[in-house]
N, C-alpha and C positions, 0 to 999 in steps of 0.2 A: 344649727338644725337639731342637734341633740337636745339643746335646751328647750326648743319649741316642742319637740316630741315628748320630752319629760313633762312639760307643763300640761300638755293635752292628756297624757295618760294619768297624771296625778289628778287632773280635773275630772276625769271619768271616775276615779276612785271616790272622791268626795261627792261628785254628782250622783253616784249610785246611792249614797246615803240620803242626799236631798230627794232623790226619786222615791225612796222608800217612805219618807215622811210625807212627800207630796201625794203619794198613793193613799196613805192613811187619811190625809185631809180630804181627798176627793171622795173616799168611801163614806165619810161622815157627811160631807156636803150633799151627796146624792140622797141621803136619808133625811137631812134636816134643812137643806138649802142654805146652810150657814157654815162659816168656817169655825172649826173647833180651835180656839186660841189656846186651849190647854193641852193640845196634842204634844207639844215639846216638853211640857212639864211632866206629863204622863210617862213619856219616854225616859226623862231624866230620873224620875222616881224608880222606874223599873231597873235602870242601870245601877242605882244605889242598892237596890235589893240584890242584884247579882253580885255586887261587890261584897255585901254582907254575907252572902252564902259562901263566897270564896274565902272570906276571912274566917268563916266557921270551919273551913277544911274541905269544902266540896271542890272537886276539880273543875277547871274552866268550863268544859262542855256540859258537865252535869249541871252547873249553875246556870249556864246559858239556856238550856232547854227547860229547866224548871222555872226560870224567870219568864220565858216566853209563855209557858202554860199559866203561870200566876197572872201575868199581864192580861192574857185573854179573859180570864175570869174576872179580873178587876174592871176591865172595860165593859164587860157585860153587866156587872153590878152597878157601875156608874150610870149606864143607860137606864137601867131599871129603877134605880133609887133616886138619882139626881135629875136626869134629863126627862124621863117619861112624865113626871108630874107637870112639867111646864111646856111640853111639846105643842100643846094647842094654845099656848099663850102668845103674847105679842113677840115680834122679832127682838125688841129691846130686852124682854124678859129672858129669852134664851141666851142672848149675847152676854148679859150680866151674869148668868149662871156659868157660862164658859170662862169669863174673866175671873169670877170668884173662885172657880176650880183651879185656875192657873195660880192665883195668889195663895190659895190654901196649900197646894202641893209644894210650891216653892218655899213657903214659910215653914211647912212641916219638915221638908228635907233639911233646911238650915237649922231648925231646932234640934232635930235628931242627930244629924251628922256634922253640924257646924258649916261655916262657909269657907273652911280651909280647903285648898286645892289638894286633891288626892290622886296619886297615880293609879291608872287602871291597866291591868295586864292585857297583853295581846296574845292570842293562841298561835300566832304566826311568827316565823323567824324575823329578826330585825335586819338580817343581811339584805343587801340590794339584789334585785333579780331583774330579769328582762334586759340584760346588758347594762345594768346599773341605772336604769331609767326609773325603776319603781322600788319601793321598799317592800319587804315581805308582807307587812300589814296592809299596805295599799292594794297589792295584788290579791291578798286573801279576802279583803273586804269587798272588792269587786266581785269575786267568785261567790261569796256568801249572798251579796245583794242580788246578783243575777239568778241564783238558785231560788231565793225567796220570791222574786218577781215571777219566775217560771212556775213555781208551785201555785202562786196566786192565780196566774193565768189559767193553768190547767183546772184548778178548783172552780173558778167561775165559768169556764167554758164547757167543761165536760162532766161535771157532777150535778146530780139533781138538786142537792142543797145549794150549791153555788148558783145555779140557774134560778132557783126560788128566791135567793137573796137579791139577785140582779132585778128580777121582776118586781119584788117588793119595794126596792129603792126607786125604780123608774115609773111604776104605775101601781100604787098601793090599792086603788079601788078595784081595778080589774083583777089583781092578784087575789084579793079577798073573795071575789066571785068564784074563783076556781079552787078555793080551799087552802090557799097559802096563809099561814099564820104570820101576818105582816109584822106585828109587834115583835115577835121573837126573832124574825129574820133581821130586823133592824138592830136588835140587841146583839145578835151574833156579828153583825157588821161592825159594831162598836168594839166588840171583843177582838175581832180580827185586826182592826185598825190599831188597837192598843198593842197587840202582839207584834205587828210589823214595826211600830214605833219603838218597841223595846229592842228589837234587833238592830235598828238604826242607832239607838243610843249606845248599845254595847260596842258597835263598830266604830263610832266616832270618839268614844271616851278615851281610848289610848292616844288619840291625836290632840284633843283639846283639853285633856285631863278632866277629872270628875269633880264637879262643884254644882251647886244648885242652879246657877245661871248658864250652864254649859249649852243648853239647847236654844237660847234666845236667838242667836244669829242663824243657827241651823234652820229654825222654823221660818225665819224671814226668807232665806234662800229657797226653802221648800215651797213656800207660798208663791214666790216668784216663778218657780218651775211649774207649779200647778196652774197658775194663771197663763203662763206662756203656752203650755201644751193644751190647756182647756180645763177649766175647773170642774166640768162635768164629764171629762174623758179620762178614764184611768190610764189608758195607754199613752195618751197625750201628756198627762202629768208626769209619767215616768220618763218619757223622752225629754220633756221640759226640764226635769231635774238634772239629767245628764248634761243638757246644753248649758244650763246655768253654772254647773260645776266647771265646765271647760271655759266658758266666758269669764268667770271669776278669776281663774288662774291666768288667762291671757291678758286680761286688763291689769292684773297685779304685776305681771312681768313687764308690761310696757309703761304703765303709769305709776307703779308703786303699790305696795300692799295697803297703804292708807285708804285707797279708794275701792278696795275690793268689796266692802259692804255696800258701797254706793251702787254697785252693779245691780244688786237685787232691787233697790229702790227705783232705779232708772227703768228696769224691766217692768216692774209693777205699774209705774205711771204710764209708760209707753204702751203697754198692752191695753190698759183701761181706756186710754185715749184713742188708739188706732184700731184695735180689734179686741173688744171686751170678751168675746167668746174664746179667744186664744186660737192657736194654730189648728187644733183638731176639735174644738168644742162646737156644740150645736148652736146655731143662730135661731133664737126664738122670735117669731113674728106674731104680733097680736093685732087684731082688727079693732078699730075704735069707731 
């Protein structure tokens, strides 16, 4: 029983990271109706930036918050400079831009930092907590993730800027009619998604270690969580991320760790076949 509880709690810890990345994917999907394949590499590069700041002598939380701020600005700049020129192009054009951005960031990180695995510090104690069922980092990452998700919810639900960003993503034409600057709202959405991804990268790096390909599997799990909850539902994507984290651990406990990555692929295929809109996504019906 203790083993089962440990796997569930540990799954919630990693699921919170998947939920953060899934939320970032959904935010950009709402703006472009496409999945940002470079989301993981953006988070990875931000994590390397945080590591560089700490190597330069900055304390962990100072590097953490500075990295989040820089990631926000970088996401905004990427939308303005890279994505905006092709936003009215074909779907294939935008997808190629996303894939190109993925390869560029991955190669750039490898060129600057090399592909050698580096340890990344955790601000939380390494001792076991919760009756020995969780490590200090796992519990700390759960708390950080829940705090980030709560702040995002409050921002989008109760602030004028957050409401304007939601309106711009869901109905750009009507938003323009009431004076919302849709272009800038979408750019701010990219910045916020990049900042959330940076938090996820810094929380997962102490577990998987720091290297240019560290976010490959994380992005796959996050995509599975976003599809499971609903690719157009921020709340559903968050819940889906937590569910995927728990399922991953339970399957690993029963069938072995070799099949853990298969869980994400099975979820993706099953959702696309059985319920493409996900658990909480909207079903769009078109008359022909």
